[in-house]
FIFINU-585317 format. One record per residue: x negated, y, z negated of N, C-alpha, C in turn. Coordinates in steps of 0.02 Angstrom, whole numbers, m for minus. Each point is the difference from the previous one (the first is absolute). Layout:
<margus>
+--------+--------+--------+--------+--------+--------+--------+--------+--------+
|   n_px |   n_py |   n_pz |  ca_px |  ca_py |  ca_pz |   c_px |   c_py |   c_pz |
+--------+--------+--------+--------+--------+--------+--------+--------+--------+
|      X |      Y |      Z |      X |      Y |      Z |      X |      Y |      Z |
...
+--------+--------+--------+--------+--------+--------+--------+--------+--------+
</margus>
This chain:
<margus>
+--------+--------+--------+--------+--------+--------+--------+--------+--------+
|   n_px |   n_py |   n_pz |  ca_px |  ca_py |  ca_pz |   c_px |   c_py |   c_pz |
+--------+--------+--------+--------+--------+--------+--------+--------+--------+
|   m913 |   m394 |   2118 |     13 |    m57 |    m45 |     46 |    m50 |     36 |
|    m11 |    m12 |     64 |     45 |    m43 |     40 |     m4 |    m73 |    m23 |
|    m54 |    m21 |    m33 |     m6 |    m68 |    m20 |     38 |    m14 |    m66 |
|     23 |     52 |    m36 |     36 |    m11 |    m63 |     64 |     44 |     m1 |
|     44 |    m10 |     46 |     60 |     43 |      1 |     51 |    m20 |    m53 |
|      4 |    m63 |    m17 |     48 |    m25 |    m48 |    m34 |    m53 |    m44 |
|    m50 |     18 |    m35 |    m37 |    m54 |    m35 |    m34 |     32 |    m62 |
|    m50 |    m36 |    m21 |    m40 |     18 |    m60 |    m70 |     16 |     20 |
|    m27 |     57 |    m25 |    m68 |     15 |     21 |    m29 |     60 |    m38 |
|    m62 |     17 |     21 |    m38 |     54 |    m35 |    m17 |     50 |     53 |
|      9 |     65 |    m16 |    m22 |     53 |     45 |    m31 |     55 |    m41 |
|    m54 |     28 |     24 |    m35 |     57 |    m31 |     m4 |     57 |     48 |
|     14 |     60 |    m24 |     m2 |     60 |     43 |    m69 |     33 |     m4 |
|    m11 |     48 |     43 |    m66 |     34 |      5 |    m18 |     37 |    m65 |
|     49 |     20 |    m40 |    m13 |     38 |    m60 |    m14 |    m46 |    m61 |
|      0 |    m64 |     12 |    m15 |    m49 |    m54 |     61 |    m31 |    m32 |
|     61 |     25 |     13 |     59 |    m29 |    m29 |      8 |    m71 |     29 |
|     23 |    m48 |    m41 |     11 |    m68 |     23 |     67 |    m27 |    m24 |
|     31 |    m41 |     41 |     64 |    m31 |    m18 |     m5 |    m75 |     13 |
|     21 |    m39 |    m48 |      2 |    m72 |      6 |     72 |    m23 |    m17 |
|     34 |    m30 |     49 |     69 |    m20 |    m13 |     38 |    m17 |     62 |
|     65 |      9 |     m4 |     46 |    m19 |     56 |     11 |     61 |     45 |
|     12 |    m18 |     64 |      8 |     49 |     53 |     62 |    m16 |     40 |
|     28 |     53 |     31 |     55 |    m11 |     49 |     m5 |     53 |     52 |
|     m9 |    m20 |     62 |    m10 |     45 |     56 |    m54 |     52 |    m13 |
|    m54 |    m22 |    m33 |    m57 |     45 |    m11 |      6 |     43 |    m60 |
|     55 |     m4 |    m38 |      8 |     40 |    m61 |      2 |    m45 |    m61 |
|    m23 |     28 |    m57 |      3 |    m37 |    m64 |     72 |    m14 |    m17 |
|     15 |    m65 |    m13 |     69 |    m20 |    m13 |     m2 |    m62 |    m45 |
|     34 |      3 |    m56 |     m1 |    m56 |    m48 |    m48 |     16 |    m55 |
|    m33 |    m54 |    m25 |    m47 |      9 |    m56 |    m69 |     14 |     26 |
|    m36 |     46 |    m34 |    m68 |     15 |     18 |    m40 |     36 |    m53 |
|    m65 |      6 |     13 |    m45 |     38 |    m44 |    m35 |     54 |     39 |
|      3 |     61 |    m23 |    m30 |     56 |     36 |    m52 |     33 |    m49 |
|    m62 |      8 |     24 |    m52 |     30 |    m40 |    m26 |     62 |     38 |
|     m3 |     57 |    m33 |    m23 |     62 |     31 |    m78 |      2 |     m1 |
|    m27 |     21 |     57 |    m72 |      4 |      7 |    m34 |     59 |    m32 |
|    m66 |      2 |      1 |    m39 |     52 |    m33 |     11 |     69 |     32 |
|     18 |      3 |     65 |     11 |     63 |     31 |     69 |     31 |    m12 |
|     43 |    m40 |    m32 |     68 |     22 |    m13 |      4 |     43 |    m63 |
|     44 |     49 |     m3 |     10 |     39 |    m64 |     26 |    m45 |    m55 |
|     22 |    m60 |     17 |     25 |    m49 |    m50 |    m47 |    m58 |     m5 |
|    m67 |     13 |      8 |    m51 |    m52 |      0 |     10 |    m48 |    m58 |
|      0 |    m64 |     17 |      4 |    m57 |    m49 |     69 |     m9 |    m29 |
|     49 |     41 |     18 |     69 |    m16 |    m18 |     21 |    m64 |     34 |
|     48 |    m36 |    m30 |     17 |    m66 |     26 |     75 |    m10 |     m9 |
|     31 |    m29 |     49 |     71 |    m17 |     m3 |     12 |    m73 |     15 |
|     40 |    m33 |    m38 |     20 |    m70 |     14 |     76 |     m4 |     m5 |
|     30 |    m21 |     53 |     75 |     m5 |     m2 |     30 |     m4 |     68 |
|     63 |     20 |      1 |     42 |     m6 |     61 |     m9 |     60 |     47 |
|      7 |    m15 |     65 |     m3 |     51 |     53 |     60 |     m7 |     46 |
|     19 |     55 |     29 |     50 |     m2 |     53 |    m15 |     56 |     51 |
|     m8 |    m20 |     63 |    m16 |     47 |     54 |    m63 |     41 |    m16 |
|    m50 |    m31 |    m30 |    m63 |     32 |    m11 |     m6 |     41 |    m64 |
|     54 |      0 |    m42 |     m3 |     42 |    m61 |     21 |    m43 |    m58 |
|    m22 |     22 |    m60 |     18 |    m37 |    m61 |     74 |      5 |    m12 |
|     32 |    m59 |     m9 |     71 |     m1 |    m11 |     19 |    m65 |    m35 |
|     39 |      4 |    m53 |     14 |    m57 |    m39 |    m33 |      5 |    m68 |
|    m30 |    m51 |    m24 |    m37 |      0 |    m63 |    m74 |     m7 |     14 |
|    m40 |     34 |    m44 |    m73 |     m3 |      9 |    m37 |     30 |    m58 |
|    m65 |    m11 |      0 |    m45 |     26 |    m51 |    m51 |     47 |     33 |
|     m6 |     61 |    m24 |    m47 |     49 |     25 |    m53 |     12 |    m55 |
|    m64 |    m15 |     15 |    m53 |      8 |    m49 |    m44 |     59 |     20 |
|     m7 |     46 |    m45 |    m41 |     58 |     12 |    m76 |    m19 |    m11 |
|    m45 |     43 |     23 |    m71 |    m17 |     m8 |    m25 |      7 |    m72 |
|    m65 |    m13 |     m9 |    m28 |     m1 |    m68 |     m2 |     69 |    m30 |
|      6 |     54 |     40 |      0 |     69 |    m26 |     69 |     15 |    m26 |
|     53 |    m15 |     33 |     68 |     15 |    m21 |     28 |    m51 |    m48 |
|    m22 |    m62 |      4 |     15 |    m52 |    m49 |     76 |     m7 |    m16 |
|     36 |    m13 |     52 |     71 |     m8 |     m9 |     29 |    m56 |     44 |
|     61 |    m20 |    m15 |     34 |    m50 |     41 |     75 |     12 |      0 |
|     31 |     m8 |     60 |     71 |      4 |      5 |     28 |    m66 |     21 |
|     50 |    m24 |    m35 |     34 |    m63 |     16 |     75 |     13 |      7 |
|     25 |    m11 |     61 |     70 |     14 |      8 |     24 |      0 |     71 |
|     53 |     39 |     13 |     34 |      0 |     65 |    m26 |     56 |     45 |
|      4 |    m11 |     66 |    m21 |     47 |     49 |     52 |      8 |     56 |
|      1 |     58 |     32 |     43 |     11 |     57 |    m36 |     48 |     48 |
|     m9 |    m20 |     60 |    m35 |     40 |     52 |    m66 |     28 |    m23 |
|    m37 |    m43 |    m34 |    m69 |     19 |    m21 |     m6 |     38 |    m64 |
|     56 |     13 |    m34 |     m2 |     39 |    m62 |     30 |    m39 |    m58 |
|    m22 |     17 |    m62 |     31 |    m28 |    m60 |     72 |     22 |      0 |
|     44 |    m49 |     m3 |     71 |     15 |      5 |     40 |    m59 |    m31 |
|     38 |     17 |    m52 |     36 |    m54 |    m35 |    m25 |     m4 |    m71 |
|     m4 |    m61 |    m28 |    m25 |    m11 |    m67 |    m74 |    m18 |      3 |
|    m39 |     27 |    m47 |    m71 |    m14 |     m3 |    m33 |     19 |    m64 |
|    m60 |    m27 |    m11 |    m40 |     13 |    m57 |    m69 |     28 |     22 |
|    m19 |     56 |    m28 |    m66 |     30 |     13 |    m39 |      2 |    m63 |
|    m61 |    m30 |      0 |    m42 |     m5 |    m60 |    m69 |     28 |     15 |
|    m28 |     33 |    m50 |    m70 |     23 |      1 |    m37 |    m26 |    m60 |
|    m66 |     m6 |      7 |    m39 |    m28 |    m56 |     m3 |     44 |    m61 |
|     19 |     64 |      6 |     m3 |     45 |    m59 |     68 |      0 |    m38 |
|     39 |    m52 |     11 |     64 |     m7 |    m32 |     58 |     41 |     27 |
|    m14 |     36 |     54 |     55 |     37 |     34 |     40 |    m54 |     39 |
|     68 |      5 |     m4 |     41 |    m45 |     39 |     69 |     29 |     14 |
|     32 |    m28 |     51 |     69 |     20 |     17 |     36 |    m65 |     20 |
|     59 |     m9 |    m25 |     44 |    m55 |     17 |     69 |     27 |     19 |
|     22 |    m13 |     63 |     64 |     26 |     15 |     10 |      8 |     76 |
|     45 |     48 |     18 |     17 |      9 |     70 |    m50 |     45 |     36 |
|     m3 |    m12 |     68 |    m45 |     40 |     44 |     39 |     20 |     62 |
|    m20 |     56 |     29 |     28 |     23 |     63 |    m53 |     39 |     37 |
|    m21 |    m24 |     58 |    m50 |     33 |     42 |    m64 |     15 |    m41 |
|    m27 |    m50 |    m35 |    m63 |      5 |    m39 |      6 |     42 |    m63 |
|     60 |     19 |    m20 |      8 |     41 |    m60 |     50 |    m33 |    m50 |
|    m12 |     11 |    m63 |     45 |    m26 |    m51 |     69 |     30 |     11 |
|     50 |    m43 |     m2 |     67 |     24 |     16 |     52 |    m46 |    m27 |
|     47 |     25 |    m39 |     50 |    m42 |    m33 |    m19 |    m10 |    m71 |
|     21 |    m55 |    m29 |    m12 |    m16 |    m69 |    m68 |    m33 |     m8 |
|    m39 |     24 |    m51 |    m66 |    m28 |     m9 |    m31 |     18 |    m69 |
|    m57 |    m32 |    m13 |    m38 |     11 |    m61 |    m72 |     18 |     19 |
|    m24 |     56 |    m23 |    m69 |     23 |     13 |    m37 |     13 |    m61 |
|    m64 |    m23 |     m3 |    m45 |     15 |    m57 |    m62 |     35 |     25 |
|    m19 |     55 |    m33 |    m59 |     35 |     17 |    m63 |    m39 |    m24 |
|    m52 |      0 |     42 |    m60 |    m35 |    m16 |    m54 |     41 |    m33 |
|    m57 |    m27 |    m12 |    m56 |     34 |    m36 |    m25 |     57 |     41 |
|      6 |      1 |     66 |    m26 |     53 |     40 |     40 |     65 |    m10 |
|     56 |     m3 |    m35 |     42 |     59 |    m14 |    m15 |     31 |    m69 |
|    m55 |    m19 |    m30 |    m20 |     31 |    m62 |     49 |     m6 |    m58 |
|     22 |     58 |    m28 |     43 |      1 |    m57 |     67 |    m34 |     13 |
|     20 |     m6 |     63 |     63 |    m31 |     16 |     m3 |    m75 |      5 |
|    m60 |    m30 |     m6 |     m7 |    m72 |      6 |     43 |    m37 |    m49 |
|     37 |    m49 |     24 |     45 |    m38 |    m42 |     69 |     26 |     m3 |
|     14 |     63 |     22 |     67 |     24 |      3 |     40 |    m39 |     53 |
|     65 |     m7 |    m11 |     40 |    m42 |     45 |     67 |     36 |     15 |
|     17 |     m2 |     66 |     65 |     26 |     21 |     43 |    m57 |     26 |
|     63 |     m3 |    m23 |     47 |    m50 |     23 |     62 |     36 |     24 |
|     19 |    m10 |     63 |     57 |     34 |     26 |      1 |      4 |     75 |
|     29 |     53 |     27 |     11 |      7 |     71 |    m55 |     44 |     30 |
|    m19 |    m19 |     63 |    m47 |     38 |     40 |     31 |     21 |     67 |
|    m28 |     55 |     26 |     20 |     20 |     67 |    m61 |     22 |     38 |
|    m18 |    m36 |     51 |    m58 |     16 |     42 |    m62 |     12 |    m40 |
|    m14 |    m45 |    m47 |    m64 |      2 |    m37 |      2 |     37 |    m66 |
|     55 |     34 |    m17 |      1 |     38 |    m63 |     61 |    m20 |    m41 |
|     m7 |      7 |    m68 |     56 |    m13 |    m44 |     57 |     46 |     18 |
|     60 |    m28 |     10 |     57 |     42 |     22 |     63 |    m36 |    m20 |
|     38 |     32 |    m44 |     62 |    m30 |    m26 |     m8 |    m16 |    m73 |
|     38 |    m47 |    m24 |     m5 |    m21 |    m71 |    m62 |    m40 |    m13 |
|    m33 |     12 |    m56 |    m59 |    m38 |    m17 |    m24 |     12 |    m70 |
|    m49 |    m37 |    m20 |    m30 |      4 |    m67 |    m75 |     m5 |      5 |
|    m36 |     47 |    m30 |    m74 |     m2 |     m5 |    m16 |    m15 |    m71 |
|    m40 |    m53 |     m9 |    m25 |    m18 |    m67 |    m75 |     17 |     m3 |
|    m18 |     39 |    m51 |    m69 |     22 |     m5 |    m41 |    m48 |    m44 |
|    m64 |     m2 |     12 |    m45 |    m45 |    m36 |     m1 |     16 |    m75 |
|     11 |     62 |    m17 |     m4 |     21 |    m71 |     66 |    m13 |    m39 |
|     48 |    m30 |     34 |     62 |    m18 |    m35 |     60 |     46 |     18 |
|    m11 |     56 |     31 |     54 |     43 |     19 |     34 |    m24 |     64 |
|     57 |     30 |     17 |     34 |    m18 |     60 |     48 |     54 |     24 |
|     19 |     m2 |     62 |     51 |     46 |     28 |     47 |    m42 |     42 |
|     64 |     12 |     m7 |     52 |    m34 |     39 |     50 |     51 |     26 |
|     10 |     m3 |     66 |     47 |     49 |     31 |     m9 |      5 |     73 |
|     13 |     60 |     27 |     m2 |     10 |     73 |    m70 |     24 |     22 |
|    m19 |    m24 |     60 |    m63 |     19 |     32 |     16 |     24 |     70 |
|    m38 |     51 |     23 |      5 |     25 |     67 |    m69 |     10 |     26 |
|    m19 |    m29 |     58 |    m65 |      6 |     31 |    m56 |    m13 |    m47 |
|      7 |    m51 |    m42 |    m54 |    m22 |    m45 |     m3 |     38 |    m66 |
|     46 |     46 |    m13 |     m2 |     40 |    m62 |     64 |     m6 |    m38 |
|     m5 |      7 |    m67 |     58 |      3 |    m43 |     42 |     62 |     19 |
|     63 |    m10 |     20 |     40 |     55 |     25 |     74 |    m18 |     m9 |
|     32 |     35 |    m47 |     69 |    m13 |    m14 |      8 |    m24 |    m72 |
|     57 |    m28 |    m16 |     13 |    m24 |    m67 |    m44 |    m58 |    m20 |
|    m19 |      0 |    m65 |    m42 |    m55 |    m22 |    m11 |      1 |    m75 |
|    m36 |    m49 |    m23 |    m17 |     m5 |    m71 |    m73 |    m20 |     m5 |
|    m37 |     30 |    m47 |    m71 |    m15 |     m8 |    m15 |     m8 |    m74 |
|    m39 |    m51 |    m15 |    m26 |     m9 |    m67 |    m75 |      3 |      3 |
|    m32 |     43 |    m41 |    m72 |      7 |      3 |    m33 |    m47 |    m51 |
|    m65 |     m7 |      6 |    m37 |    m43 |    m46 |      4 |     26 |    m70 |
|     13 |     65 |    m10 |      8 |     29 |    m67 |     67 |    m11 |    m32 |
|     46 |    m34 |     38 |     64 |    m16 |    m30 |     55 |     50 |     15 |
|    m14 |     51 |     41 |     51 |     50 |     17 |     41 |    m23 |     61 |
|     65 |      5 |     m4 |     44 |    m18 |     57 |     30 |     63 |     30 |
|     m7 |      8 |     66 |     29 |     56 |     35 |     56 |    m25 |     44 |
|     57 |     34 |     m3 |     57 |    m17 |     43 |     21 |     63 |     36 |
|      3 |     m3 |     64 |     18 |     60 |     39 |    m18 |     m8 |     72 |
|    m24 |     55 |     30 |    m15 |      0 |     71 |    m74 |     19 |     13 |
|    m24 |    m24 |     56 |    m70 |     13 |     21 |      3 |     32 |     69 |
|    m51 |     38 |     15 |     m8 |     29 |     68 |    m73 |     m8 |     17 |
|    m14 |    m39 |     52 |    m68 |    m11 |     25 |    m48 |    m18 |    m58 |
|     18 |    m49 |    m37 |    m41 |    m30 |    m55 |     m1 |     42 |    m62 |
|     38 |     55 |     m4 |     m1 |     43 |    m58 |     70 |      5 |    m32 |
|      3 |      4 |    m66 |     64 |     13 |    m34 |     31 |     65 |     24 |
|     65 |     m1 |     11 |     29 |     61 |     29 |     74 |      4 |    m21 |
|     19 |     52 |    m35 |     68 |     10 |    m19 |      9 |    m13 |    m76 |
|     61 |    m17 |    m19 |     15 |    m14 |    m70 |    m20 |    m70 |    m18 |
|    m44 |     m8 |    m49 |    m27 |    m63 |    m17 |     16 |    m16 |    m74 |
|     21 |    m61 |    m14 |      8 |    m22 |    m69 |    m63 |    m40 |    m17 |
|    m34 |     22 |    m54 |    m60 |    m34 |    m24 |     14 |    m32 |    m66 |
|    m19 |    m63 |     m8 |     14 |    m37 |    m59 |    m62 |    m37 |    m25 |
|    m14 |      6 |    m64 |    m55 |    m37 |    m29 |     23 |    m33 |    m66 |
|     m9 |    m65 |     m6 |     25 |    m36 |    m59 |    m44 |     15 |    m59 |
|     22 |     46 |    m44 |    m34 |     17 |    m59 |     34 |    m27 |    m63 |
|     48 |    m43 |     14 |     36 |    m29 |    m57 |     68 |     32 |    m15 |
|     11 |     62 |     28 |     62 |     35 |    m14 |     46 |      5 |     60 |
|    m21 |    m30 |     57 |     41 |      1 |     60 |      6 |     68 |     32 |
|    m43 |     46 |    m17 |      3 |     70 |     26 |    m21 |      0 |     75 |
|     25 |     50 |     35 |    m19 |     11 |     69 |     m4 |     74 |     15 |
|    m32 |     18 |     53 |    m11 |     70 |     18 |     26 |     11 |     72 |
|     27 |     59 |     10 |     19 |     22 |     68 |    m49 |     51 |     25 |
|    m31 |    m13 |     57 |    m52 |     45 |     24 |     15 |     19 |     73 |
|    m29 |     54 |     23 |      8 |     21 |     69 |    m68 |      5 |     33 |
|     m6 |    m30 |     60 |    m62 |     m1 |     40 |     13 |     30 |     68 |
|    m53 |     28 |     29 |      0 |     22 |     69 |    m62 |    m27 |     34 |
|      5 |    m50 |     43 |    m56 |    m31 |     32 |    m54 |    m20 |    m51 |
|     20 |    m33 |    m54 |    m46 |    m26 |    m48 |    m21 |     46 |    m55 |
|     17 |     65 |      6 |    m19 |     49 |    m50 |     57 |     12 |    m50 |
|    m15 |     m8 |    m65 |     50 |     10 |    m52 |     16 |     75 |     m4 |
|     66 |     18 |     m1 |     21 |     68 |      3 |     23 |     29 |    m66 |
|     20 |    m40 |    m48 |     15 |     26 |    m68 |     66 |     35 |     m6 |
|      8 |     40 |    m52 |     64 |     29 |    m20 |     26 |     50 |     51 |
|    m43 |     40 |     28 |     22 |     52 |     45 |     38 |    m28 |     59 |
|    m30 |    m54 |     30 |     34 |    m33 |     55 |     65 |    m31 |    m21 |
|      3 |    m26 |    m61 |     62 |    m32 |    m24 |     54 |     52 |     m8 |
|    m17 |     59 |    m26 |     51 |     52 |     m7 |     29 |     22 |     66 |
|    m46 |      6 |     51 |     22 |     21 |     66 |     46 |    m52 |     31 |
|    m14 |    m64 |    m16 |     38 |    m56 |     31 |     62 |    m15 |    m42 |
|      8 |     29 |    m58 |     56 |    m14 |    m43 |     m4 |    m68 |    m32 |
|    m61 |    m24 |    m12 |    m11 |    m67 |    m29 |    m22 |      8 |    m71 |
|     30 |    m39 |    m45 |    m23 |      0 |    m70 |    m64 |    m41 |     m7 |
|    m54 |     33 |    m20 |    m65 |    m31 |     m3 |    m14 |    m14 |    m74 |
|    m18 |    m61 |    m16 |    m16 |    m15 |    m70 |     m5 |    m73 |    m15 |
|     m2 |    m12 |    m64 |     m7 |    m69 |    m26 |     68 |    m22 |    m26 |
|     24 |    m57 |     24 |     67 |    m22 |    m16 |      1 |    m65 |    m38 |
|     51 |     m8 |    m42 |     17 |    m65 |    m29 |     72 |    m11 |     18 |
|     14 |    m51 |     43 |     68 |     m7 |     29 |     14 |     60 |     45 |
|     51 |     38 |    m17 |     16 |     60 |     39 |    m16 |     63 |    m40 |
|    m29 |     m6 |    m60 |    m13 |     56 |    m44 |    m70 |     27 |      9 |
|     m5 |     65 |     12 |    m67 |     32 |      7 |    m28 |     10 |    m70 |
|    m57 |    m31 |    m13 |    m29 |      6 |    m67 |    m61 |     43 |     m2 |
|    m29 |     15 |     57 |    m58 |     43 |      1 |    m11 |     31 |     69 |
|     m4 |     67 |      5 |    m13 |     32 |     64 |    m72 |    m10 |     16 |
|    m12 |     m7 |     67 |    m68 |     m8 |     23 |    m33 |     67 |     15 |
|    m53 |     16 |    m33 |    m32 |     65 |     12 |    m71 |     m8 |     23 |
|    m27 |    m61 |     m4 |    m71 |     m7 |     21 |     m5 |     m7 |     76 |
|    m50 |     28 |     28 |    m12 |     m3 |     70 |    m22 |    m71 |     20 |
|     23 |    m23 |     56 |    m23 |    m63 |     25 |     40 |    m59 |    m27 |
|     40 |      8 |    m49 |     42 |    m55 |    m26 |    m45 |    m61 |    m12 |
|     25 |    m58 |     15 |    m39 |    m63 |     m9 |    m24 |    m26 |     67 |
|     m2 |     46 |     49 |    m16 |    m24 |     68 |    m72 |    m13 |     14 |
|    m44 |     16 |    m49 |    m71 |    m11 |     15 |    m19 |    m71 |     15 |
|     37 |    m48 |    m26 |    m13 |    m70 |     10 |      8 |    m20 |     73 |
|     35 |     41 |     38 |     11 |    m16 |     70 |    m63 |      2 |     43 |
|    m52 |     32 |    m24 |    m61 |      5 |     42 |    m27 |    m68 |     20 |
|     11 |    m49 |    m43 |    m23 |    m67 |     16 |     35 |    m32 |     61 |
|     57 |     30 |     20 |     38 |    m28 |     55 |    m23 |     27 |     68 |
|    m38 |     55 |     m1 |    m20 |     30 |     63 |    m63 |    m34 |     25 |
|     12 |    m52 |     37 |    m55 |    m44 |     23 |    m35 |     32 |     61 |
|    m63 |    m13 |      3 |    m39 |     24 |     57 |      2 |    m54 |     54 |
|     54 |      4 |     41 |      7 |    m49 |     55 |     43 |     31 |     54 |
|     m1 |    m28 |     57 |     39 |     25 |     56 |     74 |    m12 |    m16 |
|     44 |     34 |     37 |     70 |     m4 |    m17 |     28 |    m72 |      7 |
|    m25 |    m37 |     47 |     24 |    m69 |      6 |    m47 |    m50 |    m33 |
|    m59 |     24 |    m19 |    m44 |    m40 |    m42 |    m34 |    m57 |     36 |
|      4 |     m5 |     66 |    m25 |    m58 |     33 |    m53 |     18 |     51 |
|    m44 |    m48 |     15 |    m49 |     10 |     52 |     30 |    m16 |     67 |
|    m34 |     22 |     53 |     25 |    m14 |     68 |    m11 |    m73 |     17 |
|     51 |    m32 |     24 |     m3 |    m72 |     17 |     m8 |     m8 |     76 |
|    m61 |      9 |     24 |    m11 |     m4 |     73 |     m9 |    m73 |     21 |
|     33 |    m19 |     54 |    m12 |    m65 |     29 |    m12 |     11 |     75 |
|    m47 |    m39 |     27 |    m12 |      4 |     70 |     54 |    m37 |     39 |
|     21 |     27 |     58 |     48 |    m33 |     42 |    m12 |     18 |     72 |
|     m3 |    m51 |     41 |     m9 |     11 |     71 |     45 |    m49 |     38 |
|     36 |     24 |     49 |     41 |    m41 |     44 |    m47 |    m26 |     55 |
|    m39 |    m52 |    m16 |    m55 |    m22 |     42 |     18 |    m61 |     41 |
|    m31 |     m2 |     59 |      6 |    m55 |     44 |    m70 |    m30 |     13 |
|     m1 |    m61 |     22 |    m66 |    m31 |     16 |    m18 |     22 |     70 |
|    m40 |     51 |      5 |    m19 |     26 |     66 |    m71 |     30 |     m2 |
+--------+--------+--------+--------+--------+--------+--------+--------+--------+
</margus>
């Protein structure tokens, strides 16, 4: 590419990839458009934006092909999504927030799309770490329920509060998406009553576990026990609606093509 060392031009590689834009010493530099060819695993993907030393850097738009039907608009560093950005898909899946090395990272908002089945329309707002919910956050479910609390590796883990679509509020701790430990369950039936329950990895343990743990299990008004709980399962059956069929981080893989290419 000796005729365009520091100029504007078009170059196509043997595999069908083409670049139209600015060059510097034979490398993509400045503003340009890169289209992946049919032989590429990223066939028909397209990038428009800033380059530095042959790689995407600065701000730009990455458009996926008609099969993946998505677009990323935001910041880049060394060829990867890095900084603030928005990722949108046609099935209403989206993410707005921070990125680090092509993964969701930092504070952001993510909504599950139609491809996730029963989870479609659910939304997480909070902190991410390398692509997964991690730290403080809130998940709002399409059916009106929600969970607010700690997340670890994409799962509810630690202290939190959940309200189900049936109107039951759980306050306590979770372990790997399941209720775990001493839980306070409350349902507004007009009398302000609440129940104390014990769970182990999502399974209600009842009175026997309460006696072993030295916990008073029952129905309370204020601090007064008004009814001992003797029925198995307590009121935890409503939790089944919270166990969504989705991956722990709930997101699809966001692959983008990147090549440190020169005109040669």
